[in-house]
All heavy atoms as a GROMACS GRO file, in nm:
protein
  581
    1MET      N    1  -0.317  -3.952   0.788
    1MET     CA    2  -0.280  -3.816   0.824
    1MET      C    3  -0.238  -3.740   0.687
    1MET      O    4  -0.168  -3.794   0.594
    1MET     CB    5  -0.152  -3.819   0.910
    1MET     CG    6  -0.122  -3.676   0.952
    1MET     SD    7   0.021  -3.641   1.066
    1MET     CE    8   0.058  -3.785   1.145
    2LYS      N    9  -0.284  -3.611   0.674
    2LYS     CA   10  -0.236  -3.536   0.553
    2LYS      C   11  -0.103  -3.501   0.552
    2LYS      O   12  -0.058  -3.451   0.661
    2LYS     CB   13  -0.335  -3.411   0.548
    2LYS     CG   14  -0.316  -3.344   0.417
    2LYS     CD   15  -0.430  -3.230   0.423
    2LYS     CE   16  -0.393  -3.148   0.285
    2LYS     NZ   17  -0.483  -3.034   0.287
    3LYS      N   18  -0.028  -3.508   0.448
    3LYS     CA   19   0.116  -3.470   0.436
    3LYS      C   20   0.114  -3.322   0.441
    3LYS      O   21   0.039  -3.243   0.372
    3LYS     CB   22   0.170  -3.513   0.319
    3LYS     CG   23   0.303  -3.506   0.285
    3LYS     CD   24   0.373  -3.544   0.164
    3LYS     CE   25   0.506  -3.506   0.147
    3LYS     NZ   26   0.567  -3.536   0.010
    4GLN      N   27   0.215  -3.261   0.517
    4GLN     CA   28   0.219  -3.123   0.532
    4GLN      C   29   0.276  -3.064   0.400
    4GLN      O   30   0.370  -3.128   0.344
    4GLN     CB   31   0.313  -3.076   0.639
    4GLN     CG   32   0.325  -2.936   0.673
    4GLN     CD   33   0.405  -2.897   0.803
    4GLN    OE1   34   0.461  -2.989   0.855
    4GLN    NE2   35   0.414  -2.781   0.832
    5GLN      N   36   0.233  -2.959   0.353
    5GLN     CA   37   0.262  -2.901   0.230
    5GLN      C   38   0.392  -2.799   0.247
    5GLN      O   39   0.388  -2.739   0.361
    5GLN     CB   40   0.156  -2.834   0.150
    5GLN     CG   41   0.046  -2.915   0.105
    5GLN     CD   42  -0.062  -2.842   0.029
    5GLN    OE1   43  -0.092  -2.726   0.056
    5GLN    NE2   44  -0.118  -2.911  -0.060
    6THR      N   45   0.464  -2.777   0.152
    6THR     CA   46   0.586  -2.682   0.161
    6THR      C   47   0.502  -2.547   0.142
    6THR      O   48   0.412  -2.535   0.067
    6THR     CB   49   0.680  -2.706   0.044
    6THR    OG1   50   0.625  -2.676  -0.078
    6THR    CG2   51   0.750  -2.837   0.062
    7PRO      N   52   0.590  -2.445   0.195
    7PRO     CA   53   0.532  -2.308   0.178
    7PRO      C   54   0.512  -2.275   0.034
    7PRO      O   55   0.406  -2.198  -0.002
    7PRO     CB   56   0.636  -2.223   0.248
    7PRO     CG   57   0.707  -2.309   0.343
    7PRO     CD   58   0.698  -2.449   0.277
    8GLN      N   59   0.598  -2.317  -0.050
    8GLN     CA   60   0.590  -2.287  -0.190
    8GLN      C   61   0.459  -2.346  -0.255
    8GLN      O   62   0.401  -2.283  -0.335
    8GLN     CB   63   0.716  -2.344  -0.269
    8GLN     CG   64   0.843  -2.270  -0.232
    8GLN     CD   65   0.915  -2.330  -0.116
    8GLN    OE1   66   0.856  -2.418  -0.043
    8GLN    NE2   67   1.030  -2.286  -0.086
    9LYS      N   68   0.426  -2.472  -0.216
    9LYS     CA   69   0.304  -2.530  -0.266
    9LYS      C   70   0.186  -2.467  -0.220
    9LYS      O   71   0.100  -2.448  -0.283
    9LYS     CB   72   0.304  -2.692  -0.226
    9LYS     CG   73   0.182  -2.764  -0.262
    9LYS     CD   74   0.186  -2.806  -0.397
    9LYS     CE   75   0.070  -2.899  -0.425
    9LYS     NZ   76  -0.033  -2.850  -0.503
   10VAL      N   77   0.185  -2.428  -0.087
   10VAL     CA   78   0.076  -2.352  -0.037
   10VAL      C   79   0.053  -2.218  -0.119
   10VAL      O   80  -0.051  -2.189  -0.156
   10VAL     CB   81   0.091  -2.315   0.110
   10VAL    CG1   82  -0.015  -2.231   0.162
   10VAL    CG2   83   0.095  -2.453   0.198
   11LEU      N   84   0.163  -2.154  -0.144
   11LEU     CA   85   0.146  -2.020  -0.217
   11LEU      C   86   0.102  -2.045  -0.348
   11LEU      O   87   0.011  -1.974  -0.412
   11LEU     CB   88   0.279  -1.954  -0.210
   11LEU     CG   89   0.283  -1.815  -0.282
   11LEU    CD1   90   0.196  -1.725  -0.217
   11LEU    CD2   91   0.428  -1.755  -0.287
   12ILE      N   92   0.140  -2.151  -0.416
   12ILE     CA   93   0.103  -2.179  -0.559
   12ILE      C   94  -0.040  -2.213  -0.559
   12ILE      O   95  -0.117  -2.159  -0.635
   12ILE     CB   96   0.186  -2.294  -0.621
   12ILE    CG1   97   0.342  -2.251  -0.656
   12ILE    CG2   98   0.122  -2.355  -0.744
   12ILE    CD1   99   0.437  -2.351  -0.690
   13ASP      N  100  -0.095  -2.292  -0.468
   13ASP     CA  101  -0.242  -2.335  -0.443
   13ASP      C  102  -0.314  -2.206  -0.421
   13ASP      O  103  -0.422  -2.197  -0.483
   13ASP     CB  104  -0.248  -2.433  -0.337
   13ASP     CG  105  -0.194  -2.565  -0.377
   13ASP    OD1  106  -0.162  -2.597  -0.495
   13ASP    OD2  107  -0.177  -2.659  -0.278
   14ILE      N  108  -0.276  -2.118  -0.354
   14ILE     CA  109  -0.355  -1.997  -0.322
   14ILE      C  110  -0.366  -1.917  -0.442
   14ILE      O  111  -0.460  -1.870  -0.484
   14ILE     CB  112  -0.271  -1.912  -0.204
   14ILE    CG1  113  -0.296  -1.982  -0.071
   14ILE    CG2  114  -0.336  -1.771  -0.204
   14ILE    CD1  115  -0.212  -1.920   0.044
   15LEU      N  116  -0.254  -1.895  -0.508
   15LEU     CA  117  -0.246  -1.815  -0.635
   15LEU      C  118  -0.325  -1.879  -0.749
   15LEU      O  119  -0.401  -1.808  -0.824
   15LEU     CB  120  -0.109  -1.788  -0.686
   15LEU     CG  121  -0.027  -1.707  -0.603
   15LEU    CD1  122   0.128  -1.689  -0.643
   15LEU    CD2  123  -0.072  -1.563  -0.586
   16LYS      N  124  -0.335  -2.006  -0.756
   16LYS     CA  125  -0.415  -2.073  -0.853
   16LYS      C  126  -0.563  -2.059  -0.837
   16LYS      O  127  -0.655  -2.052  -0.916
   16LYS     CB  128  -0.381  -2.228  -0.854
   16LYS     CG  129  -0.260  -2.266  -0.933
   16LYS     CD  130  -0.246  -2.416  -0.928
   16LYS     CE  131  -0.110  -2.471  -0.996
   16LYS     NZ  132  -0.104  -2.625  -0.980
   17GLY      N  133  -0.602  -2.062  -0.707
   17GLY     CA  134  -0.741  -2.061  -0.674
   17GLY      C  135  -0.801  -1.916  -0.656
   17GLY      O  136  -0.912  -1.904  -0.625
   18CYS      N  137  -0.721  -1.819  -0.660
   18CYS     CA  138  -0.765  -1.680  -0.657
   18CYS      C  139  -0.798  -1.618  -0.784
   18CYS      O  140  -0.736  -1.662  -0.883
   18CYS     CB  141  -0.653  -1.595  -0.574
   18CYS     SG  142  -0.624  -1.641  -0.415
   19ASN      N  143  -0.874  -1.506  -0.777
   19ASN     CA  144  -0.891  -1.438  -0.900
   19ASN      C  145  -0.770  -1.343  -0.922
   19ASN      O  146  -0.690  -1.326  -0.835
   19ASN     CB  147  -1.022  -1.345  -0.885
   19ASN     CG  148  -1.020  -1.241  -0.786
   19ASN    OD1  149  -0.914  -1.163  -0.789
   19ASN    ND2  150  -1.117  -1.222  -0.703
   20PRO      N  151  -0.751  -1.295  -1.046
   20PRO     CA  152  -0.628  -1.215  -1.077
   20PRO      C  153  -0.598  -1.097  -0.991
   20PRO      O  154  -0.492  -1.061  -0.958
   20PRO     CB  155  -0.650  -1.184  -1.213
   20PRO     CG  156  -0.743  -1.279  -1.273
   20PRO     CD  157  -0.829  -1.314  -1.156
   21ILE      N  158  -0.720  -1.039  -0.935
   21ILE     CA  159  -0.695  -0.924  -0.854
   21ILE      C  160  -0.622  -0.970  -0.726
   21ILE      O  161  -0.550  -0.891  -0.662
   21ILE     CB  162  -0.835  -0.858  -0.819
   21ILE    CG1  163  -0.888  -0.801  -0.954
   21ILE    CG2  164  -0.817  -0.748  -0.717
   21ILE    CD1  165  -0.814  -0.692  -1.021
   22ALA      N  166  -0.663  -1.073  -0.670
   22ALA     CA  167  -0.596  -1.134  -0.543
   22ALA      C  168  -0.449  -1.144  -0.562
   22ALA      O  169  -0.368  -1.115  -0.476
   22ALA     CB  170  -0.664  -1.263  -0.498
   23THR      N  171  -0.398  -1.191  -0.680
   23THR     CA  172  -0.265  -1.203  -0.709
   23THR      C  173  -0.200  -1.062  -0.707
   23THR      O  174  -0.090  -1.048  -0.641
   23THR     CB  175  -0.232  -1.271  -0.846
   23THR    OG1  176  -0.296  -1.399  -0.846
   23THR    CG2  177  -0.094  -1.276  -0.871
   24MET      N  178  -0.260  -0.965  -0.773
   24MET     CA  179  -0.206  -0.818  -0.768
   24MET      C  180  -0.203  -0.764  -0.620
   24MET      O  181  -0.112  -0.694  -0.587
   24MET     CB  182  -0.295  -0.735  -0.852
   24MET     CG  183  -0.284  -0.771  -0.999
   24MET     SD  184  -0.402  -0.686  -1.106
   24MET     CE  185  -0.390  -0.522  -1.053
   25PHE      N  186  -0.305  -0.811  -0.544
   25PHE     CA  187  -0.317  -0.762  -0.394
   25PHE      C  188  -0.184  -0.822  -0.326
   25PHE      O  189  -0.123  -0.751  -0.242
   25PHE     CB  190  -0.440  -0.813  -0.333
   25PHE     CG  191  -0.446  -0.764  -0.187
   25PHE    CD1  192  -0.529  -0.650  -0.165
   25PHE    CD2  193  -0.405  -0.856  -0.082
   25PHE    CE1  194  -0.546  -0.612  -0.022
   25PHE    CE2  195  -0.431  -0.814   0.033
   25PHE     CZ  196  -0.492  -0.696   0.072
   26ILE      N  197  -0.151  -0.953  -0.346
   26ILE     CA  198  -0.044  -1.018  -0.285
   26ILE      C  199   0.083  -0.947  -0.312
   26ILE      O  200   0.160  -0.913  -0.230
   26ILE     CB  201  -0.043  -1.157  -0.303
   26ILE    CG1  202  -0.158  -1.234  -0.245
   26ILE    CG2  203   0.079  -1.219  -0.267
   26ILE    CD1  204  -0.184  -1.380  -0.296
   27PHE      N  205   0.102  -0.901  -0.437
   27PHE     CA  206   0.237  -0.853  -0.485
   27PHE      C  207   0.243  -0.710  -0.434
   27PHE      O  208   0.342  -0.657  -0.406
   27PHE     CB  209   0.245  -0.863  -0.647
   27PHE     CG  210   0.294  -0.986  -0.689
   27PHE    CD1  211   0.222  -1.066  -0.758
   27PHE    CD2  212   0.420  -1.034  -0.651
   27PHE    CE1  213   0.262  -1.196  -0.794
   27PHE    CE2  214   0.479  -1.152  -0.705
   27PHE     CZ  215   0.403  -1.237  -0.769
   28ASP      N  216   0.134  -0.646  -0.429
   28ASP     CA  217   0.121  -0.503  -0.378
   28ASP      C  218   0.154  -0.517  -0.221
   28ASP      O  219   0.240  -0.423  -0.185
   28ASP     CB  220  -0.018  -0.446  -0.379
   28ASP     CG  221  -0.027  -0.296  -0.336
   28ASP    OD1  222   0.052  -0.216  -0.388
   28ASP    OD2  223  -0.114  -0.279  -0.255
   29ALA      N  224   0.110  -0.596  -0.156
   29ALA     CA  225   0.136  -0.613  -0.002
   29ALA      C  226   0.287  -0.651   0.014
   29ALA      O  227   0.342  -0.591   0.090
   29ALA     CB  228   0.053  -0.727   0.055
   30ILE      N  229   0.343  -0.737  -0.083
   30ILE     CA  230   0.487  -0.781  -0.068
   30ILE      C  231   0.577  -0.643  -0.092
   30ILE      O  232   0.667  -0.617  -0.020
   30ILE     CB  233   0.522  -0.878  -0.160
   30ILE    CG1  234   0.453  -1.017  -0.116
   30ILE    CG2  235   0.677  -0.904  -0.175
   30ILE    CD1  236   0.466  -1.134  -0.212
   31SER      N  237   0.528  -0.566  -0.190
   31SER     CA  238   0.612  -0.453  -0.233
   31SER      C  239   0.616  -0.347  -0.125
   31SER      O  240   0.712  -0.294  -0.084
   31SER     CB  241   0.554  -0.388  -0.354
   31SER     OG  242   0.607  -0.269  -0.379
   32LYS      N  243   0.493  -0.329  -0.058
   32LYS     CA  244   0.491  -0.223   0.051
   32LYS      C  245   0.573  -0.276   0.185
   32LYS      O  246   0.625  -0.194   0.242
   32LYS     CB  247   0.348  -0.206   0.093
   32LYS     CG  248   0.272  -0.136  -0.016
   32LYS     CD  249   0.112  -0.112   0.012
   32LYS     CE  250   0.056  -0.030  -0.095
   32LYS     NZ  251  -0.084  -0.016  -0.093
   33HIS      N  252   0.563  -0.413   0.199
   33HIS     CA  253   0.637  -0.456   0.318
   33HIS      C  254   0.791  -0.450   0.296
   33HIS      O  255   0.862  -0.412   0.384
   33HIS     CB  256   0.600  -0.600   0.340
   33HIS     CG  257   0.651  -0.650   0.475
   33HIS    ND1  258   0.606  -0.592   0.602
   33HIS    CD2  259   0.768  -0.736   0.504
   33HIS    CE1  260   0.680  -0.654   0.714
   33HIS    NE2  261   0.777  -0.730   0.643
   34ILE      N  262   0.826  -0.472   0.167
   34ILE     CA  263   0.968  -0.461   0.140
   34ILE      C  264   1.010  -0.309   0.151
   34ILE      O  265   1.119  -0.285   0.211
   34ILE     CB  266   1.002  -0.511  -0.013
   34ILE    CG1  267   0.993  -0.657  -0.026
   34ILE    CG2  268   1.126  -0.448  -0.062
   34ILE    CD1  269   1.007  -0.702  -0.159
   35ASP      N  270   0.925  -0.230   0.105
   35ASP     CA  271   0.971  -0.080   0.128
   35ASP      C  272   0.974  -0.044   0.274
   35ASP      O  273   1.075   0.025   0.312
   35ASP     CB  274   0.852   0.018   0.061
   35ASP     CG  275   0.866   0.018  -0.090
   35ASP    OD1  276   0.963  -0.039  -0.139
   35ASP    OD2  277   0.760   0.055  -0.154
   36LEU      N  278   0.890  -0.092   0.360
   36LEU     CA  279   0.894  -0.070   0.504
   36LEU      C  280   1.018  -0.119   0.567
   36LEU      O  281   1.080  -0.057   0.651
   36LEU     CB  282   0.759  -0.128   0.569
   36LEU     CG  283   0.741  -0.099   0.710
   36LEU    CD1  284   0.718   0.051   0.734
   36LEU    CD2  285   0.620  -0.182   0.761
   37VAL      N  286   1.047  -0.238   0.526
   37VAL     CA  287   1.165  -0.316   0.596
   37VAL      C  288   1.293  -0.233   0.550
   37VAL      O  289   1.384  -0.215   0.638
   37VAL     CB  290   1.183  -0.464   0.542
   37VAL    CG1  291   1.301  -0.524   0.569
   37VAL    CG2  292   1.062  -0.548   0.604
   38LEU      N  293   1.300  -0.206   0.424
   38LEU     CA  294   1.419  -0.139   0.381
   38LEU      C  295   1.437   0.018   0.409
   38LEU      O  296   1.546   0.074   0.393
   38LEU     CB  297   1.436  -0.160   0.223
   38LEU     CG  298   1.455  -0.308   0.179
   38LEU    CD1  299   1.470  -0.314   0.030
   38LEU    CD2  300   1.577  -0.367   0.252
   39LYS      N  301   1.328   0.080   0.459
   39LYS     CA  302   1.325   0.226   0.470
   39LYS      C  303   1.417   0.255   0.578
   39LYS      O  304   1.487   0.356   0.575
   39LYS     CB  305   1.183   0.272   0.508
   39LYS     CG  306   1.178   0.416   0.535
   39LYS     CD  307   1.020   0.456   0.568
   39LYS     CE  308   1.018   0.605   0.583
   39LYS     NZ  309   0.878   0.633   0.608
   40ASP      N  310   1.427   0.170   0.683
   40ASP     CA  311   1.520   0.202   0.805
   40ASP      C  312   1.567   0.056   0.841
   40ASP      O  313   1.509  -0.004   0.933
   40ASP     CB  314   1.453   0.262   0.915
   40ASP     CG  315   1.548   0.298   1.025
   40ASP    OD1  316   1.660   0.268   1.024
   40ASP    OD2  317   1.489   0.383   1.114
   41LYS      N  318   1.677   0.019   0.765
   41LYS     CA  319   1.718  -0.126   0.791
   41LYS      C  320   1.767  -0.141   0.936
   41LYS      O  321   1.750  -0.254   0.999
   41LYS     CB  322   1.844  -0.152   0.689
   41LYS     CG  323   1.795  -0.143   0.555
   41LYS     CD  324   1.936  -0.156   0.478
   41LYS     CE  325   1.902  -0.117   0.329
   41LYS     NZ  326   2.018  -0.121   0.234
   42GLU      N  327   1.842  -0.039   0.989
   42GLU     CA  328   1.886  -0.070   1.127
   42GLU      C  329   1.764  -0.084   1.229
   42GLU      O  330   1.776  -0.157   1.321
   42GLU     CB  331   1.972   0.048   1.163
   42GLU     CG  332   2.109   0.064   1.096
   42GLU     CD  333   2.185  -0.073   1.099
   42GLU    OE1  334   2.200  -0.121   1.215
   42GLU    OE2  335   2.231  -0.110   1.002
   43HIS      N  336   1.669  -0.003   1.214
   43HIS     CA  337   1.545  -0.010   1.299
   43HIS      C  338   1.491  -0.162   1.274
   43HIS      O  339   1.459  -0.212   1.373
   43HIS     CB  340   1.438   0.087   1.253
   43HIS     CG  341   1.308   0.074   1.324
   43HIS    ND1  342   1.297   0.107   1.472
   43HIS    CD2  343   1.196   0.030   1.301
   43HIS    CE1  344   1.175   0.076   1.507
   43HIS    NE2  345   1.111   0.018   1.400
   44THR      N  346   1.476  -0.197   1.147
   44THR     CA  347   1.415  -0.341   1.129
   44THR      C  348   1.504  -0.437   1.200
   44THR      O  349   1.433  -0.523   1.274
   44THR     CB  350   1.420  -0.368   0.977
   44THR    OG1  351   1.335  -0.274   0.906
   44THR    CG2  352   1.367  -0.522   0.952
   45ILE      N  353   1.631  -0.439   1.190
   45ILE     CA  354   1.724  -0.528   1.250
   45ILE      C  355   1.701  -0.527   1.416
   45ILE      O  356   1.696  -0.633   1.480
   45ILE     CB  357   1.855  -0.507   1.220
   45ILE    CG1  358   1.882  -0.538   1.062
   45ILE    CG2  359   1.962  -0.591   1.293
   45ILE    CD1  360   2.014  -0.492   0.994
   46GLU      N  361   1.700  -0.407   1.463
   46GLU     CA  362   1.689  -0.382   1.611
   46GLU      C  363   1.547  -0.441   1.666
   46GLU      O  364   1.542  -0.503   1.759
   46GLU     CB  365   1.705  -0.231   1.642
   46GLU     CG  366   1.692  -0.208   1.791
   46GLU     CD  367   1.803  -0.271   1.864
   46GLU    OE1  368   1.910  -0.291   1.816
   46GLU    OE2  369   1.785  -0.303   1.994
   47ALA      N  370   1.448  -0.414   1.583
   47ALA     CA  371   1.313  -0.446   1.621
   47ALA      C  372   1.293  -0.607   1.611
   47ALA      O  373   1.204  -0.660   1.703
   47ALA     CB  374   1.209  -0.389   1.524
   48MET      N  375   1.383  -0.670   1.547
   48MET     CA  376   1.364  -0.812   1.530
   48MET      C  377   1.456  -0.890   1.611
   48MET      O  378   1.477  -1.004   1.615
   48MET     CB  379   1.378  -0.849   1.380
   48MET     CG  380   1.279  -0.800   1.287
   48MET     SD  381   1.298  -0.845   1.126
   48MET     CE  382   1.238  -1.027   1.151
   49LYS      N  383   1.536  -0.811   1.708
   49LYS     CA  384   1.648  -0.868   1.782
   49LYS      C  385   1.598  -0.987   1.873
   49LYS      O  386   1.658  -1.087   1.882
   49LYS     CB  387   1.700  -0.761   1.892
   49LYS     CG  388   1.851  -0.764   1.889
   49LYS     CD  389   1.903  -0.657   1.964
   49LYS     CE  390   2.059  -0.649   1.941
   49LYS     NZ  391   2.093  -0.553   1.852
   50ASN      N  392   1.464  -0.980   1.936
   50ASN     CA  393   1.413  -1.088   2.017
   50ASN      C  394   1.322  -1.182   1.929
   50ASN      O  395   1.250  -1.257   1.994
   50ASN     CB  396   1.359  -1.042   2.135
   50ASN     CG  397   1.450  -0.961   2.225
   50ASN    OD1  398   1.559  -1.026   2.251
   50ASN    ND2  399   1.410  -0.856   2.283
   51SER      N  400   1.329  -1.170   1.803
   51SER     CA  401   1.244  -1.254   1.722
   51SER      C  402   1.306  -1.389   1.687
   51SER      O  403   1.432  -1.406   1.704
   51SER     CB  404   1.216  -1.180   1.586
   51SER     OG  405   1.148  -1.259   1.494
   52PHE      N  406   1.232  -1.484   1.628
   52PHE     CA  407   1.291  -1.611   1.591
   52PHE      C  408   1.353  -1.603   1.459
   52PHE      O  409   1.421  -1.687   1.405
   52PHE     CB  410   1.179  -1.720   1.591
   52PHE     CG  411   1.068  -1.699   1.491
   52PHE    CD1  412   1.079  -1.769   1.370
   52PHE    CD2  413   0.962  -1.630   1.522
   52PHE    CE1  414   0.978  -1.749   1.271
   52PHE    CE2  415   0.845  -1.620   1.433
   52PHE     CZ  416   0.859  -1.676   1.312
   53VAL      N  417   1.337  -1.478   1.395
   53VAL     CA  418   1.399  -1.452   1.260
   53VAL      C  419   1.504  -1.357   1.277
   53VAL      O  420   1.491  -1.252   1.346
   53VAL     CB  421   1.303  -1.407   1.157
   53VAL    CG1  422   1.362  -1.373   1.025
   53VAL    CG2  423   1.180  -1.504   1.140
   54ASN      N  424   1.624  -1.379   1.217
   54ASN     CA  425   1.725  -1.294   1.217
   54ASN      C  426   1.709  -1.168   1.145
   54ASN      O  427   1.665  -1.181   1.022
   54ASN     CB  428   1.856  -1.360   1.170
   54ASN     CG  429   1.977  -1.279   1.172
   54ASN    OD1  430   1.994  -1.193   1.079
   54ASN    ND2  431   2.066  -1.294   1.263
   55GLY      N  432   1.714  -1.052   1.203
   55GLY     CA  433   1.684  -0.923   1.137
   55GLY      C  434   1.763  -0.896   1.013
   55GLY      O  435   1.720  -0.857   0.907
   56GLU      N  436   1.896  -0.923   1.023
   56GLU     CA  437   1.976  -0.898   0.917
   56GLU      C  438   1.943  -0.999   0.788
   56GLU      O  439   1.950  -0.950   0.675
   56GLU     CB  440   2.126  -0.920   0.940
   56GLU     CG  441   2.184  -0.820   1.039
   56GLU     CD  442   2.322  -0.853   1.089
   56GLU    OE1  443   2.372  -0.962   1.072
   56GLU    OE2  444   2.379  -0.761   1.163
   57ALA      N  445   1.900  -1.106   0.818
   57ALA     CA  446   1.864  -1.205   0.714
   57ALA      C  447   1.724  -1.166   0.650
   57ALA      O  448   1.708  -1.162   0.532
   57ALA     CB  449   1.849  -1.351   0.768
   58TRP      N  450   1.644  -1.101   0.741
   58TRP     CA  451   1.512  -1.040   0.684
   58TRP      C  452   1.544  -0.915   0.597
   58TRP      O  453   1.476  -0.925   0.484
   58TRP     CB  454   1.433  -1.004   0.809
   58TRP     CG  455   1.290  -0.979   0.785
   58TRP    CD1  456   1.233  -0.854   0.780
   58TRP    CD2  457   1.186  -1.075   0.768
   58TRP    NE1  458   1.089  -0.869   0.755
   58TRP    CE2  459   1.063  -1.010   0.754
   58TRP    CE3  460   1.184  -1.204   0.782
   58TRP    CZ2  461   0.944  -1.073   0.747
   58TRP    CZ3  462   1.058  -1.275   0.759
   58TRP    CH2  463   0.946  -1.200   0.745
   59VAL      N  464   1.624  -0.836   0.622
   59VAL     CA  465   1.673  -0.730   0.549
   59VAL      C  466   1.729  -0.780   0.412
   59VAL      O  467   1.684  -0.729   0.300
   59VAL     CB  468   1.756  -0.630   0.621
   59VAL    CG1  469   1.814  -0.528   0.518
   59VAL    CG2  470   1.678  -0.555   0.726
   60ASP      N  471   1.822  -0.879   0.432
   60ASP     CA  472   1.875  -0.926   0.318
   60ASP      C  473   1.772  -0.986   0.213
   60ASP      O  474   1.770  -0.964   0.090
   60ASP     CB  475   1.981  -1.026   0.357
   60ASP     CG  476   2.066  -1.086   0.229
   60ASP    OD1  477   2.109  -1.007   0.161
   60ASP    OD2  478   2.067  -1.212   0.212
   61CYS      N  479   1.675  -1.056   0.271
   61CYS     CA  480   1.577  -1.123   0.189
   61CYS      C  481   1.491  -1.007   0.120
   61CYS      O  482   1.464  -1.030  -0.005
   61CYS     CB  483   1.494  -1.209   0.284
   61CYS     SG  484   1.349  -1.288   0.187
   62ALA      N  485   1.450  -0.905   0.192
   62ALA     CA  486   1.372  -0.797   0.138
   62ALA      C  487   1.458  -0.736   0.007
   62ALA      O  488   1.408  -0.706  -0.094
   62ALA     CB  489   1.352  -0.693   0.229
   63GLN      N  490   1.594  -0.737   0.030
   63GLN     CA  491   1.668  -0.663  -0.079
   63GLN      C  492   1.667  -0.754  -0.193
   63GLN      O  493   1.666  -0.720  -0.312
   63GLN     CB  494   1.813  -0.645  -0.027
   63GLN     CG  495   1.816  -0.523   0.058
   63GLN     CD  496   1.953  -0.504   0.117
   63GLN    OE1  497   2.021  -0.601   0.152
   63GLN    NE2  498   1.996  -0.374   0.141
   64GLN      N  499   1.693  -0.887  -0.170
   64GLN     CA  500   1.691  -0.988  -0.272
   64GLN      C  501   1.564  -1.000  -0.348
   64GLN      O  502   1.552  -0.994  -0.473
   64GLN     CB  503   1.722  -1.128  -0.233
   64GLN     CG  504   1.862  -1.138  -0.179
   64GLN     CD  505   1.896  -1.280  -0.125
   64GLN    OE1  506   1.819  -1.372  -0.146
   64GLN    NE2  507   1.995  -1.294  -0.043
   65LEU      N  508   1.444  -0.988  -0.279
   65LEU     CA  509   1.314  -0.993  -0.348
   65LEU      C  510   1.299  -0.868  -0.425
   65LEU      O  511   1.244  -0.866  -0.541
   65LEU     CB  512   1.204  -1.002  -0.245
   65LEU     CG  513   1.188  -1.132  -0.180
   65LEU    CD1  514   1.094  -1.136  -0.065
   65LEU    CD2  515   1.147  -1.239  -0.281
   66GLN      N  516   1.339  -0.751  -0.372
   66GLN     CA  517   1.313  -0.622  -0.443
   66GLN      C  518   1.389  -0.629  -0.582
   66GLN      O  519   1.349  -0.584  -0.680
   66GLN     CB  520   1.372  -0.514  -0.369
   66GLN     CG  521   1.344  -0.370  -0.415
   66GLN     CD  522   1.410  -0.259  -0.343
   66GLN    OE1  523   1.522  -0.263  -0.290
   66GLN    NE2  524   1.331  -0.167  -0.287
   67THR      N  525   1.509  -0.687  -0.579
   67THR     CA  526   1.593  -0.698  -0.694
   67THR      C  527   1.528  -0.804  -0.800
   67THR      O  528   1.518  -0.758  -0.919
   67THR     CB  529   1.740  -0.738  -0.672
   67THR    OG1  530   1.795  -0.631  -0.578
   67THR    CG2  531   1.826  -0.749  -0.788
   68SER      N  532   1.490  -0.914  -0.736
   68SER     CA  533   1.433  -1.010  -0.834
   68SER      C  534   1.302  -0.980  -0.898
   68SER      O  535   1.274  -1.022  -1.009
   68SER     CB  536   1.436  -1.152  -0.761
   68SER     OG  537   1.330  -1.140  -0.656
   69PHE      N  538   1.231  -0.878  -0.828
   69PHE     CA  539   1.096  -0.845  -0.883
   69PHE      C  540   1.122  -0.728  -0.965
   69PHE      O  541   1.032  -0.677  -1.037
   69PHE     CB  542   1.002  -0.814  -0.773
   69PHE     CG  543   0.939  -0.928  -0.708
   69PHE    CD1  544   0.928  -0.936  -0.572
   69PHE    CD2  545   0.882  -1.035  -0.784
   69PHE    CE1  546   0.881  -1.045  -0.510
   69PHE    CE2  547   0.822  -1.140  -0.727
   69PHE     CZ  548   0.811  -1.144  -0.588
   70GLY      N  549   1.241  -0.672  -0.978
   70GLY     CA  550   1.264  -0.559  -1.060
   70GLY      C  551   1.228  -0.437  -0.993
   70GLY      O  552   1.178  -0.334  -1.065
   71TRP      N  553   1.202  -0.426  -0.860
   71TRP     CA  554   1.147  -0.318  -0.795
   71TRP      C  555   1.261  -0.230  -0.736
   71TRP      O  556   1.225  -0.135  -0.650
   71TRP     CB  557   1.056  -0.349  -0.680
   71TRP     CG  558   0.932  -0.436  -0.723
   71TRP    CD1  559   0.870  -0.424  -0.853
   71TRP    CD2  560   0.852  -0.525  -0.650
   71TRP    NE1  561   0.764  -0.500  -0.858
   71TRP    CE2  562   0.750  -0.575  -0.731
   71TRP    CE3  563   0.861  -0.577  -0.514
   71TRP    CZ2  564   0.651  -0.657  -0.694
   71TRP    CZ3  565   0.754  -0.660  -0.488
   71TRP    CH2  566   0.660  -0.708  -0.570
   72SER      N  567   1.382  -0.252  -0.761
   72SER     CA  568   1.492  -0.165  -0.705
   72SER      C  569   1.480  -0.036  -0.749
   72SER      O  570   1.434   0.000  -0.858
   72SER     CB  571   1.633  -0.226  -0.755
   72SER     OG  572   1.653  -0.363  -0.723
   73LYS      N  573   1.526   0.053  -0.661
   73LYS     CA  574   1.517   0.198  -0.666
   73LYS      C  575   1.634   0.251  -0.713
   73LYS      O  576   1.733   0.205  -0.684
   73LYS     CB  577   1.447   0.267  -0.551
   73LYS     CG  578   1.319   0.208  -0.513
   73LYS     CD  579   1.249   0.270  -0.394
   73LYS     CE  580   1.117   0.222  -0.375
   73LYS     NZ  581   1.039   0.266  -0.281
   0.00000   0.00000   0.00000
């Protein structure tokens, strides 16, 4: 049986195997999703109320990523 890979390993493998434009595409998608999540934090939290992911944690993660990528406004 094949050992399950961590999400980090899967992402690294994807980025290694893609052309440079694909990497830019991924970062562009992340940036746009962060903007969407943070545009109306309360709506995001409310919309995720019945989700398996905590909305507040999702918003917090988006803020952390925005800061760590240097995309803070």
